[in-house]
ZADO-1210 file (C-alpha; in nm, 4 decimals, padded with zeros to 6 digits):
<atoms>
<atom x="03.7395" y="04.0287" z="04.6327" code="MET" pos="1"/>
<atom x="03.7681" y="03.7091" z="04.3807" code="ILE" pos="2"/>
<atom x="03.5391" y="03.7055" z="04.1465" code="ILE" pos="3"/>
<atom x="03.4902" y="03.3624" z="03.9844" code="LYS" pos="4"/>
<atom x="03.2826" y="03.3259" z="03.6914" code="VAL" pos="5"/>
<atom x="03.2508" y="02.8990" z="03.6400" code="CYS" pos="6"/>
<atom x="03.0956" y="02.7013" z="03.3342" code="GLY" pos="7"/>
<atom x="03.2878" y="02.8700" z="03.0619" code="MET" pos="8"/>
<atom x="03.3006" y="02.7016" z="02.7091" code="ARG" pos="9"/>
<atom x="03.2479" y="02.8990" z="02.4016" code="ASP" pos="10"/>
<atom x="03.5176" y="03.0621" z="02.2956" code="ALA" pos="11"/>
<atom x="03.3831" y="03.3987" z="02.1875" code="ASN" pos="12"/>
<atom x="03.1608" y="03.4312" z="02.5215" code="ASN" pos="13"/>
<atom x="03.5091" y="03.3382" z="02.7139" code="ILE" pos="14"/>
<atom x="03.6394" y="03.6626" z="02.5139" code="ARG" pos="15"/>
<atom x="03.3526" y="03.8704" z="02.6801" code="ASP" pos="16"/>
<atom x="03.3629" y="03.7611" z="02.9854" code="ILE" pos="17"/>
<atom x="03.7168" y="03.7610" z="03.0445" code="GLU" pos="18"/>
<atom x="03.6976" y="04.1305" z="02.9611" code="ASN" pos="19"/>
<atom x="03.4894" y="04.2593" z="03.2068" code="ILE" pos="20"/>
<atom x="03.6949" y="04.2676" z="03.5019" code="GLY" pos="21"/>
<atom x="03.6860" y="03.8823" z="03.6354" code="ILE" pos="22"/>
<atom x="03.9205" y="03.7465" z="03.8767" code="ASP" pos="23"/>
<atom x="03.9255" y="03.3509" z="03.7617" code="TRP" pos="24"/>
<atom x="03.7291" y="03.1481" z="03.4880" code="MET" pos="25"/>
<atom x="03.5822" y="02.8029" z="03.5205" code="GLY" pos="26"/>
<atom x="03.5722" y="02.5151" z="03.3329" code="PHE" pos="27"/>
<atom x="03.3493" y="02.1982" z="03.4009" code="VAL" pos="28"/>
<atom x="03.5311" y="01.8833" z="03.3596" code="CYS" pos="29"/>
<atom x="03.2697" y="01.6806" z="03.4305" code="TYR" pos="30"/>
<atom x="03.0417" y="01.4966" z="03.1549" code="ASN" pos="31"/>
<atom x="02.7241" y="01.5026" z="03.3648" code="GLN" pos="32"/>
<atom x="02.6790" y="01.8492" z="03.3653" code="SER" pos="33"/>
<atom x="02.5571" y="02.0469" z="03.0988" code="PRO" pos="34"/>
<atom x="02.8572" y="02.3214" z="03.1268" code="ARG" pos="35"/>
<atom x="03.0944" y="01.9582" z="03.0170" code="PHE" pos="36"/>
<atom x="03.3959" y="02.0830" z="02.8286" code="VAL" pos="37"/>
<atom x="03.4664" y="01.7840" z="02.6395" code="ASN" pos="38"/>
<atom x="03.7081" y="01.9689" z="02.4164" code="THR" pos="39"/>
<atom x="03.9663" y="02.2623" z="02.4319" code="ILE" pos="40"/>
<atom x="03.7884" y="02.6328" z="02.3643" code="PRO" pos="41"/>
<atom x="03.9215" y="02.7372" z="02.0339" code="ALA" pos="42"/>
<atom x="04.0171" y="03.0708" z="02.2661" code="TYR" pos="43"/>
<atom x="04.0995" y="03.0286" z="02.6156" code="MET" pos="44"/>
<atom x="04.1601" y="03.3029" z="02.8593" code="PRO" pos="45"/>
<atom x="04.5145" y="03.4821" z="02.8772" code="THR" pos="46"/>
<atom x="04.4622" y="03.7437" z="03.1480" code="ARG" pos="47"/>
<atom x="04.2531" y="03.5544" z="03.4270" code="VAL" pos="48"/>
<atom x="04.2844" y="03.2608" z="03.6466" code="LYS" pos="49"/>
<atom x="04.2137" y="02.9212" z="03.4853" code="ARG" pos="50"/>
<atom x="04.0184" y="02.6517" z="03.7197" code="VAL" pos="51"/>
<atom x="03.8985" y="02.3104" z="03.6494" code="GLY" pos="52"/>
<atom x="03.5950" y="02.1654" z="03.8369" code="VAL" pos="53"/>
<atom x="03.6509" y="01.7783" z="03.8584" code="PHE" pos="54"/>
<atom x="03.4445" y="01.5493" z="04.0253" code="VAL" pos="55"/>
<atom x="03.5600" y="01.2375" z="04.2021" code="ASN" pos="56"/>
<atom x="03.7964" y="01.2130" z="03.8874" code="ALA" pos="57"/>
<atom x="04.0630" y="00.9891" z="03.8716" code="LYS" pos="58"/>
<atom x="04.4052" y="01.1561" z="03.9122" code="ILE" pos="59"/>
<atom x="04.5707" y="01.0942" z="03.5466" code="ASP" pos="60"/>
<atom x="04.2297" y="01.2795" z="03.3830" code="PHE" pos="61"/>
<atom x="04.2965" y="01.5404" z="03.6213" code="ILE" pos="62"/>
<atom x="04.6280" y="01.5688" z="03.5161" code="LEU" pos="63"/>
<atom x="04.5779" y="01.5480" z="03.1745" code="THR" pos="64"/>
<atom x="04.3549" y="01.7869" z="03.1758" code="TRP" pos="65"/>
<atom x="04.5242" y="02.0465" z="03.4306" code="THR" pos="66"/>
<atom x="04.7363" y="02.0405" z="03.1108" code="LYS" pos="67"/>
<atom x="04.5293" y="02.0253" z="02.8472" code="ASN" pos="68"/>
<atom x="04.3417" y="02.3639" z="02.9304" code="LEU" pos="69"/>
<atom x="04.6551" y="02.4418" z="03.1389" code="ASN" pos="70"/>
<atom x="04.4863" y="02.5093" z="03.4472" code="LEU" pos="71"/>
<atom x="04.6100" y="02.7392" z="03.7583" code="ASP" pos="72"/>
<atom x="04.4022" y="02.6003" z="04.0253" code="TYR" pos="73"/>
<atom x="04.2309" y="02.2126" z="04.0689" code="ILE" pos="74"/>
<atom x="03.8268" y="02.2334" z="04.2185" code="GLN" pos="75"/>
<atom x="03.7484" y="01.9480" z="04.3536" code="LEU" pos="76"/>
<atom x="03.3371" y="01.9374" z="04.3857" code="HIS" pos="77"/>
<atom x="03.2749" y="01.5760" z="04.4613" code="GLY" pos="78"/>
<atom x="03.3553" y="01.3321" z="04.7651" code="THR" pos="79"/>
<atom x="03.7132" y="01.3240" z="04.7290" code="GLU" pos="80"/>
<atom x="03.9220" y="01.2489" z="05.0295" code="SER" pos="81"/>
<atom x="04.2205" y="01.4368" z="05.2066" code="PRO" pos="82"/>
<atom x="04.4831" y="01.1155" z="05.0429" code="MET" pos="83"/>
<atom x="04.3722" y="01.2262" z="04.6889" code="PHE" pos="84"/>
<atom x="04.3580" y="01.5759" z="04.8242" code="CYS" pos="85"/>
<atom x="04.7258" y="01.5291" z="04.9322" code="SER" pos="86"/>
<atom x="04.8424" y="01.3121" z="04.6377" code="THR" pos="87"/>
<atom x="04.7785" y="01.6159" z="04.3782" code="LEU" pos="88"/>
<atom x="04.8630" y="01.8658" z="04.6331" code="HIS" pos="89"/>
<atom x="05.2297" y="01.6689" z="04.6183" code="ASN" pos="90"/>
<atom x="05.1821" y="01.6814" z="04.2295" code="ARG" pos="91"/>
<atom x="05.2376" y="02.0574" z="04.2595" code="GLY" pos="92"/>
<atom x="04.8819" y="02.1450" z="04.1535" code="LEU" pos="93"/>
<atom x="04.6731" y="02.4301" z="04.3211" code="HIS" pos="94"/>
<atom x="04.4177" y="02.3210" z="04.5183" code="LEU" pos="95"/>
<atom x="04.0347" y="02.4358" z="04.5711" code="ILE" pos="96"/>
<atom x="03.7696" y="02.1741" z="04.7677" code="LYS" pos="97"/>
<atom x="03.4132" y="02.2509" z="04.7968" code="ALA" pos="98"/>
<atom x="03.1750" y="02.1729" z="05.0587" code="PHE" pos="99"/>
<atom x="02.7970" y="02.1768" z="05.0900" code="THR" pos="100"/>
<atom x="02.7470" y="02.2274" z="05.4490" code="PRO" pos="101"/>
<atom x="02.3560" y="02.1590" z="05.5819" code="ARG" pos="102"/>
<atom x="02.4362" y="02.1811" z="05.9428" code="LYS" pos="103"/>
<atom x="02.7305" y="02.3226" z="06.1872" code="PRO" pos="104"/>
<atom x="02.8850" y="01.9607" z="06.2361" code="SER" pos="105"/>
<atom x="02.9353" y="01.9344" z="05.8904" code="ASP" pos="106"/>
<atom x="03.2490" y="02.2050" z="05.9311" code="PHE" pos="107"/>
<atom x="03.4548" y="01.9387" z="06.1234" code="LYS" pos="108"/>
<atom x="03.5395" y="01.6946" z="05.8295" code="GLN" pos="109"/>
<atom x="03.7438" y="02.0108" z="05.6556" code="ILE" pos="110"/>
<atom x="04.0488" y="02.0740" z="05.9159" code="ALA" pos="111"/>
<atom x="04.1795" y="01.7166" z="05.7406" code="SER" pos="112"/>
<atom x="04.1475" y="01.9243" z="05.3956" code="TYR" pos="113"/>
<atom x="04.2897" y="02.2291" z="05.5205" code="THR" pos="114"/>
<atom x="04.7006" y="02.1188" z="05.4752" code="PRO" pos="115"/>
<atom x="04.6354" y="02.0422" z="05.0871" code="TYR" pos="116"/>
<atom x="04.4123" y="02.3022" z="05.0171" code="CYS" pos="117"/>
<atom x="04.4631" y="02.6864" z="04.8775" code="ASP" pos="118"/>
<atom x="04.1203" y="02.7610" z="04.8752" code="PHE" pos="119"/>
<atom x="03.7442" y="02.6104" z="05.0065" code="LEU" pos="120"/>
<atom x="03.4380" y="02.6356" z="04.8169" code="LEU" pos="121"/>
<atom x="03.1167" y="02.6373" z="04.9653" code="PHE" pos="122"/>
<atom x="02.8057" y="02.5318" z="04.7551" code="ASP" pos="123"/>
<atom x="02.4306" y="02.4690" z="04.7644" code="THR" pos="124"/>
<atom x="02.3352" y="02.0993" z="04.9127" code="PRO" pos="125"/>
<atom x="02.1552" y="01.9317" z="04.6602" code="CYS" pos="126"/>
<atom x="02.0772" y="01.5749" z="04.4837" code="LEU" pos="127"/>
<atom x="02.3185" y="01.5984" z="04.2465" code="THR" pos="128"/>
<atom x="02.7067" y="01.6932" z="04.1587" code="PHE" pos="129"/>
<atom x="02.7119" y="02.0773" z="03.9643" code="GLY" pos="130"/>
<atom x="02.5110" y="02.2791" z="04.1573" code="GLY" pos="131"/>
<atom x="02.1074" y="02.3688" z="04.2504" code="SER" pos="132"/>
<atom x="02.0988" y="02.6835" z="04.1343" code="GLY" pos="133"/>
<atom x="01.9788" y="02.8073" z="04.5021" code="LYS" pos="134"/>
<atom x="02.1197" y="02.9748" z="04.7957" code="ILE" pos="135"/>
<atom x="02.1911" y="02.7900" z="05.0536" code="PHE" pos="136"/>
<atom x="02.1575" y="02.9774" z="05.4250" code="ASP" pos="137"/>
<atom x="02.5128" y="03.1245" z="05.4946" code="TRP" pos="138"/>
<atom x="02.4792" y="03.2005" z="05.8977" code="ASN" pos="139"/>
<atom x="02.6085" y="02.7910" z="05.8817" code="LEU" pos="140"/>
<atom x="02.9360" y="02.9532" z="05.7913" code="LEU" pos="141"/>
<atom x="02.9709" y="03.1521" z="06.1080" code="GLN" pos="142"/>
<atom x="03.0635" y="02.7714" z="06.2446" code="TYR" pos="143"/>
<atom x="03.3759" y="02.7916" z="06.0033" code="TYR" pos="144"/>
<atom x="03.6888" y="02.8851" z="06.1883" code="THR" pos="145"/>
<atom x="03.9364" y="02.7302" z="05.9563" code="ASN" pos="146"/>
<atom x="04.1962" y="02.9824" z="05.8103" code="ASN" pos="147"/>
<atom x="04.2263" y="02.9133" z="05.4532" code="ILE" pos="148"/>
<atom x="04.0095" y="03.1791" z="05.2874" code="PRO" pos="149"/>
<atom x="03.6618" y="03.0641" z="05.0738" code="PHE" pos="150"/>
<atom x="03.4602" y="03.1639" z="04.7993" code="LEU" pos="151"/>
<atom x="03.0873" y="03.1835" z="04.8200" code="LEU" pos="152"/>
<atom x="02.8830" y="02.9718" z="04.5723" code="SER" pos="153"/>
<atom x="02.5374" y="02.8726" z="04.4647" code="GLY" pos="154"/>
<atom x="02.2642" y="03.0592" z="04.3444" code="GLY" pos="155"/>
<atom x="02.4061" y="03.3986" z="04.3553" code="ILE" pos="156"/>
<atom x="02.2480" y="03.6247" z="04.0898" code="CYS" pos="157"/>
<atom x="02.1393" y="03.9966" z="04.0391" code="PRO" pos="158"/>
<atom x="01.9561" y="03.9734" z="04.3285" code="ASP" pos="159"/>
<atom x="02.2000" y="03.8576" z="04.6312" code="SER" pos="160"/>
<atom x="02.3596" y="04.1902" z="04.6256" code="LEU" pos="161"/>
<atom x="02.2265" y="04.3213" z="04.8838" code="LYS" pos="162"/>
<atom x="02.2576" y="03.9590" z="05.0750" code="LEU" pos="163"/>
<atom x="02.6349" y="03.9664" z="05.0193" code="LEU" pos="164"/>
<atom x="02.6464" y="04.3167" z="05.1286" code="GLN" pos="165"/>
<atom x="02.5124" y="04.2200" z="05.4510" code="GLN" pos="166"/>
<atom x="02.7241" y="03.9193" z="05.4398" code="PHE" pos="167"/>
<atom x="03.0884" y="03.8947" z="05.6673" code="ARG" pos="168"/>
<atom x="03.2950" y="03.6269" z="05.7483" code="HIS" pos="169"/>
<atom x="03.7205" y="03.6800" z="05.7914" code="PRO" pos="170"/>
<atom x="03.7790" y="03.4564" z="05.5292" code="GLN" pos="171"/>
<atom x="03.5281" y="03.5313" z="05.2386" code="TRP" pos="172"/>
<atom x="03.7893" y="03.5725" z="04.9700" code="ALA" pos="173"/>
<atom x="03.5233" y="03.6191" z="04.6749" code="GLY" pos="174"/>
<atom x="03.2201" y="03.4878" z="04.4895" code="ILE" pos="175"/>
<atom x="03.1459" y="03.1851" z="04.2410" code="ASP" pos="176"/>
<atom x="02.9288" y="03.2652" z="04.0135" code="LEU" pos="177"/>
<atom x="02.7640" y="03.0698" z="03.7450" code="ASN" pos="178"/>
<atom x="02.3554" y="02.9986" z="03.6524" code="SER" pos="179"/>
<atom x="02.2130" y="03.2839" z="03.7866" code="GLY" pos="180"/>
<atom x="02.4139" y="03.4377" z="03.4565" code="PHE" pos="181"/>
<atom x="02.3174" y="03.2725" z="03.1545" code="GLU" pos="182"/>
<atom x="02.1314" y="03.2918" z="02.8962" code="THR" pos="183"/>
<atom x="02.1370" y="02.9108" z="02.8128" code="LYS" pos="184"/>
<atom x="02.3933" y="02.6396" z="03.0023" code="PRO" pos="185"/>
<atom x="02.7729" y="02.7627" z="02.9169" code="ALA" pos="186"/>
<atom x="02.6420" y="03.0982" z="02.7787" code="ILE" pos="187"/>
<atom x="02.6966" y="03.3902" z="02.9907" code="LYS" pos="188"/>
<atom x="02.5677" y="03.7520" z="02.9966" code="ASP" pos="189"/>
<atom x="02.7744" y="03.9589" z="02.9306" code="ALA" pos="190"/>
<atom x="02.6041" y="04.3141" z="03.0394" code="THR" pos="191"/>
<atom x="02.4365" y="04.1439" z="03.3413" code="MET" pos="192"/>
<atom x="02.8051" y="04.0165" z="03.4269" code="LEU" pos="193"/>
<atom x="02.9448" y="04.3021" z="03.3728" code="GLN" pos="194"/>
<atom x="02.6939" y="04.5704" z="03.6314" code="LEU" pos="195"/>
<atom x="02.6853" y="04.3051" z="03.8473" code="PHE" pos="196"/>
<atom x="03.0223" y="04.3285" z="03.8985" code="ILE" pos="197"/>
<atom x="03.0851" y="04.6326" z="03.9241" code="LYS" pos="198"/>
<atom x="02.8056" y="04.6853" z="04.1643" code="GLN" pos="199"/>
<atom x="03.0172" y="04.4726" z="04.3949" code="ILE" pos="200"/>
<atom x="03.3987" y="04.5927" z="04.3484" code="LYS" pos="201"/>
<atom x="03.1402" y="04.9331" z="04.4338" code="ASN" pos="202"/>
<atom x="03.0246" y="04.7651" z="04.8173" code="SER" pos="203"/>
<atom x="03.1614" y="04.8832" z="05.1067" code="PRO" pos="204"/>
<atom x="03.3273" y="04.5124" z="05.2122" code="PHE" pos="205"/>
</atoms>
């Protein structure tokens, strides 16, 4: 089970969260987000994978911040096309493409992305990019039949433990944690996260 904590920015908080047993850490490279990383943090993690989150960004912007933050993965959270993903893939970048399914037919569009993505991420539909803090209907994911592994995102918080323990899907690879564990935007509660992660890792998935 991959544990990704997203929306990090503060150097001390980054250091604290890196030490509680997570696998990936996300940095939001989107200036409309309250978690936007507008400068390189004074401390960047060395023992977890770094993920940059981009929303309809230009290729040059993505390449610049991939270098600046030494990213391991690029997460595309906008309306990027399969051709756009192909361009980044051909540059040697590892991609996570986010989707916000509302109905079973929404999964049909995913097939054209799969040649270029290492992972998918399923998030809650909302009017703006960057998340709603709400859980979507995970039952929809029974209609996802592709072979690319995915992360669950969208409103996961300590109260979501039972739902996660009940969820099953052969391609489910991990969870993306963000606002449900914050004391304020871009600052995570390390104690709360550590307890939740321990409970997740002790669950019978």
